[in-house]
C-alpha positions as CSV (number, residue, x, y, z in Angstrom):
1,X,18.9,4.9,4.7
2,X,19.9,2.0,6.9
3,X,17.6,0.3,9.3
4,X,16.7,2.3,12.4
5,X,16.2,1.2,16.0
6,X,12.6,1.6,17.1
7,X,13.6,2.7,20.5
8,X,15.3,5.8,19.0
9,X,11.9,7.3,18.2
10,X,11.0,9.8,20.9
11,X,7.7,11.2,22.0
12,X,7.7,14.4,24.0
13,X,5.1,16.5,25.6
14,X,5.4,20.2,26.4
15,X,5.2,21.1,30.1
16,X,6.4,24.7,30.4
17,X,6.5,26.8,27.2
18,X,9.3,25.5,25.0
19,X,10.3,22.8,27.5
20,X,9.5,19.3,26.3
21,X,9.6,16.2,28.5
22,X,10.2,12.7,27.0
23,X,7.4,10.3,27.7
24,X,9.3,7.7,29.6
25,X,9.1,4.0,29.2
26,X,7.7,3.8,25.7
27,X,8.3,0.4,24.2
28,X,6.2,0.8,21.0
29,X,5.4,3.9,18.9
30,X,3.4,4.4,15.8
31,X,2.9,7.6,13.7
32,X,0.1,7.8,11.0
33,X,-0.1,10.7,8.6
34,X,-3.3,11.0,6.6
35,X,-4.6,13.3,3.9
36,X,-8.2,12.9,2.9
37,X,-9.0,13.5,-0.8
38,X,-11.7,15.6,-2.4
39,X,-13.3,14.0,-5.4
40,X,-13.7,16.5,-8.3
41,X,-14.9,14.1,-10.9
42,X,-17.7,15.2,-13.2
43,X,-19.3,14.4,-16.5
44,X,-16.4,16.0,-18.4
45,X,-13.7,14.0,-16.6
46,X,-11.4,12.3,-19.2
47,X,-12.4,8.7,-19.8
48,X,-14.6,8.9,-16.7
49,X,-11.5,8.6,-14.5
50,X,-11.7,10.0,-11.0
51,X,-10.2,13.4,-10.5
52,X,-8.9,14.6,-7.2
53,X,-8.7,18.2,-6.2
54,X,-5.1,19.2,-5.4
55,X,-4.5,20.5,-1.9
56,X,-8.2,20.5,-0.9
57,X,-8.2,17.5,1.5
58,X,-8.0,17.5,5.3
59,X,-4.6,16.4,6.8
60,X,-4.3,14.7,10.1
61,X,-1.8,12.9,12.2
62,X,-2.2,10.2,14.8
63,X,0.3,8.9,17.3
64,X,0.1,5.8,19.4
65,X,2.4,4.5,22.1
66,X,2.6,1.7,24.6
67,X,4.9,1.1,27.5
68,X,5.5,1.6,31.2
69,X,5.5,4.8,33.2
70,X,9.0,5.3,34.7
71,X,8.9,9.0,35.1
72,X,6.6,11.0,37.4
73,X,7.0,14.2,35.4
74,X,5.7,12.7,32.1
75,X,3.1,10.7,33.9
76,X,1.7,13.8,35.5
77,X,1.7,15.9,32.3
78,X,-0.1,13.1,30.4
79,X,-2.7,12.6,33.1
80,X,-3.3,16.3,33.3
81,X,-3.7,16.7,29.6
82,X,-6.1,13.8,29.4
83,X,-8.4,15.0,32.2
84,X,-8.4,18.6,31.1
85,X,-8.9,17.5,27.5
86,X,-6.8,20.4,26.3
87,X,-4.6,20.3,23.2
88,X,-0.9,20.2,24.3
89,X,2.1,20.7,22.1
90,X,3.8,17.3,21.4
91,X,7.0,16.6,19.5
92,X,7.8,13.3,17.8
93,X,11.4,12.7,16.8
94,X,12.1,10.1,14.2
95,X,15.9,9.7,13.6
96,X,17.0,10.2,10.0
97,X,13.5,11.2,9.1
98,X,12.7,14.4,11.0
99,X,10.7,16.0,13.7
100,X,6.9,16.5,13.8
101,X,5.5,19.1,16.3
102,X,2.0,20.4,16.9
103,X,-1.0,20.4,19.1
104,X,-2.6,17.0,19.9
105,X,-5.4,15.8,22.1
106,X,-5.2,12.6,24.0
107,X,-7.9,10.5,22.3
108,X,-7.3,7.4,24.5
109,X,-5.3,6.5,27.6
110,X,-5.3,3.0,28.9
111,X,-3.7,1.5,32.0
112,X,-3.2,-2.3,32.5
113,X,-1.3,-4.6,34.7
114,X,-0.9,-8.3,35.5
115,X,-0.5,-9.8,39.0
116,X,3.1,-10.7,38.5
117,X,4.1,-7.9,36.0
118,X,4.6,-4.2,35.7
119,X,1.8,-1.7,35.1
120,X,1.6,-0.7,31.5
121,X,-0.1,2.1,29.6
122,X,-1.3,2.8,26.0
123,X,-1.8,6.3,24.6
124,X,-3.4,7.6,21.4
125,X,-3.0,11.1,20.2
126,X,-5.0,13.0,17.5
127,X,-3.8,16.1,15.9
128,X,-5.7,19.2,16.9
129,X,-4.2,21.9,14.7
130,X,-1.3,22.4,12.3
131,X,1.5,19.9,12.6
132,X,4.9,21.1,11.4
133,X,7.7,19.0,10.0
134,X,11.4,19.6,10.1
135,X,13.7,17.2,8.1
136,X,16.6,15.6,9.9
């Protein structure tokens, strides 16, 4: 795989059922996939090496983005999702990797601005259910 442009990673939020709106103005995006492990080590473990239980851990995904709001539709959907604290369907498209889709809660939403600059925002999403993956 060749190098990818970071700006090609898209973050989308579902407004109407099945209709996803791109979160406008994102300048930076991060996706973290995690799987906690379950330690199954006991007195009979070979050589006293740690043993992990296959498939028993908790999986989670976190998404973070930073940028500027340039689109009233995505701004309104994000604001509504934050203040309602309801899980919304989100889609993250990573070119040549795939698409992740699932329910996420907005864990943090920050707004900032400088006197002679544009207003910026930062958003953090935490998975709130099963996240599916489709290969590109």
